[in-house]
N, C-alpha and C positions, 0 to 999 in steps of 0.2 A: 443546457442541453436536455433534450428529451429523453424519455424512457422507452425502452423497447422490451418486448417479452411480457410475461406475467408470472406472477408467483402461483404456485399451485395451491389451490384453495380447497381441494377435496379434504375429506376427513383424514385423520391422522396427525402425525406430528410434522411441525414445521421443518423444512429442510435447512441444513446448515447454511450459514451465508458467509460470504468472503467480499472484502472490498479490495480491489487490486489497482494500484496506480501504475502508470506506465503501461497500461493494458493494450495499447493500440498496435504495438509491434515487438519484435524480439522476444526477449525472455519473458516480459509481462504477458504479451499475448499468449505464449506457449503455456505460461502457468494459468492464465484464465482458462484456455481450452481444456487443460487436465482438470481443473476444478470444476468446470461445467460438466465434463463427461463424469465426475465423480458425484454429481448430484447437488452441487451447490447452487444457491441463488447468489447472484452476483451483482455488485456494483462495480462497473468498469470506468475507469478514468484515464484520461490523457488530454494532451493539448489539441488534438486534432478531431473533429467530430466525425468527418467522413470515414476515417480509419476505424473510430470506435464503432460506429453504426455497422462497418463491415464485420468487426469481430462478433458483435451481438447478433447479426443475421446468421452467421455461422454456427452460432450456439443455440438458435431456436429449435425447440424440440429436443434439445439435449440437456441444457442446464434447467435448474427449477425455476428459473426466472432471471431476467438481466434487467439491470438500470444503467443507462449510460449517462455519465456526468463529465461534461468538458470543463478541465480545470488545469490551470497553470500553476505547478508547485512553487513558483516564486511569487505568486500572488497569495497573500494570507487570507483574504476574503473568499478566494477559491477554495482553498485548503479546508476552512472552517464550513463552508457551504457544503463540500463534498461529505464531511462527516456527519452533519445534520441531515442531509438528503438520504443517506444509507439508514440512519436511525429512523427516519420518518417511513421509509419504504419497507424495511425489514425488520426493525426493532432491535434485536440483538445481533452481535457480531461474533462469528466464531473465529474468523481468521482476517487478520489484516496484512496485506502483502505491500511492502514498501518497495516498489520496483523503479518508479521515476528516478532518474538521475541526470546529473550534468557532468559529462566526461571531458570537458574541455581540459587541454593539456598544454604545457610550455614550461620553459625554465623559470626558476625563481627570479633570476636576474631580469628585470624588466616586465614581469608578469603583470598585466593589467589588473588593477585592484577591482575594477567593475567586474571582471570575470571571475575573480576570487569570491567577491560578494554573492554573484549568482550561484556559484557552486555551493556555498555555505547556505544559501537561501533553499535551494532545490534538495541537496543532499542531506542536510542536517535539520534546518529550522522547520522546513515543511513536515518531516517525518515526527520530529518532536511535538508540533502543534497537533498533527493528525492523530497520533497515538493519544495525546492529552485529551483531545475532543472525543475520540472513540472509547476511552476507558469505560464510561458507564455502560455502553453497548457491550464490550467485551466482558466486563465483569457480569453482566446479566446472562450472557451466554455461559460463562463458566459455572454461575450458579445454577443453572437449568441442566447443565450437564457435567457435574464435577468429575466424573470418570475421564473426561477428555479435556475439559478445561476450555481455555480460549488462548489464541496464540497471535503473536506478532512476528512476521518474518519479514527481516530487512536484506535487501540484496546488497551486499558490502562488496569488498574487493580484496585481493591479496595485497595490494598497495596500502592497505589499512594496517598490515602488520609488518610488510617488508617494503622498504622504499624502492622507488624506481626513478631513474632520471626523467625530468619532465613532468612529473606527476605529483609534486609537492603538494599543491592545493587540493587536488582530487584525493589524494592518499589521506591527507589530514582530515578531510571531511568524512571518509570512510573509517577511519580510526575512531573518530568521534561517534559515529553511527554504531560502531561494534561496542564501544563503551557505554552508549545509551541503552542497548539492548542488555547488557549486563546489569545496568541500573534498574530497568524495568523487572527483571528477575528478582532483585533483592527487594525492591518496593512492592511488587504486585503479586508474588507467588502465593501468598496467604489468600488472596482474591481468586486464585485459579488461573491468573493470566501470566503467560510466560513469553519470552521473546527469543529469537534466534537470529543470528546474523550469518548470512550464507556468503 
């Protein structure tokens, strides 16, 4: 995908930056709009270029800069490219928002394994790889601003802590995502990087 907008290059300190997955609609778009209004430079990611471009246009003149990267969270090469693209464009990373998700539902009995595999890829494997690839940029931001550090925010679900019928696969991936955020805190807090599951 191409880029839209520009990063402020005038004097003064570089604005904070955020990478938001699932930014083309719903919660991800709302988060991107709030961060843009707060002055963040943004990397926006989703599967649909047209919708992403629309979000970027809406943020022109509001966000400190935007970059649009079409990426399928089920494709490892897309996930890695997304992290590298943000690092190339903005350098450090103050906030990684993991909002892309696969919410397919159905009972355990007869649940197709190809659907389960996709949910694991999108809801757990992609966030793990993206966080792993973004750690150098997150650590850099935390070192530059130790008073605020850097953060990973993962959109989880109540089904990750309380089971609901028909949501076993989804809930399992979200429970694992919550556990992953706890592990980030244990391993990376000394580097100023923390994680929150919402």
